[in-house]
Each structure stands twice: as structure tokens, then as C-alpha cells.
N, C-alpha and C positions, 0 to 999 in steps of 0.2 A: 494443515502446512499453509503459514500467511506471506502470500509476500504484495513486496511495495513495488509502482512503478514511481519514480520520483525526478524529484532537480533538487542543486544542493541548493542552491534560494529558497527554496519556495517555504513560507515557515506551517504551512498545517503537515510538511514534510516532519520538519523537526520536532516538532510538538506530535507527528507517528514514530516516531527512529525513537525520545526519550521516553515517547509509554508503555512500548512494549521490550524496550531493558530495564527500565526498573518495573516490568510486571516477568520478564524472564520468559515471555513472551518468545522462541525461534520466529525468522519471520530471515525471506529471503529480501537481495533488495537490486531493480536494476532502474542506474537511470535511465532517466528516455535521450538527455543530449548527450551527451557522453558514453554511452555502452552501444552495441550497432545490434545488438536482441532487447535491450528498450525502447531500441528507437526501433525496430518490430512488432512486436510484444504492441508498446501503446498503437502503435499507429490498426494491426489487427485488430482491438481492442477501444476502433474507432476514438480512441482517447479525446477531452476535449480542456480540462484539466490535470493538473495534477493535484495530492492524494490518490491513485487506486489503484487500490487495494483487495487481496481477488484470499480470500478465505475456504479453501478448498474448490471447489462451483464458487462460491456465493463472490457476489461483486458488492465493493462499496465505496462509487468516487468519497473523495474530498474525508475527513478525519472531526468526530468525536466521537470521544472516551464514549460516550453510550450509545451511540451504534454501533461499534466496534466490541463492546462485548456483547451486542444484541446479536452480533454476526458469526462474534467467534464461542459463545454457546453451546449454540444450537450446533452449530457444527459438531463436535463433541459427543 
């Protein structure tokens, strides 16, 4: 399962969102500025920037296609 903590104005978040949709990767998304769950989870993850992407129990800060693919393939 893929979960992304993001904001609406973040360029890397937009890039990740577009990549997930193009590749038909199901994901849950929580806005860290607009939702209580997003804010709470972001704090408990000691977030310093967005996006934070979780694939199962593994974490990625920021977004790159290569980095995400490595994380995603290793979880399947």
C-alpha cells in the first residue's frame, strides 16, 4: 500500500501524483496542511518536508521515479 503525505502547492507532490496515476499505482493521500490526520501523521513521522511516501513499512522523503520504483518493487 502506498501512502503520500503532501501539500497542494508542492511540485514534487504533483510529480508523484501524476506518476502514480499514469502507472495505475493505487495510493492514499493526506494533505499535511488541510487534514487533521495528515498533520498528526506528519508530526509522528517527524516530517521535515513533503512529500513523504510510505510503501508498506518503507519510507521515502521527496520523490524520484527511480527511487520510488526501487522501493515499490522491493515491497511486491
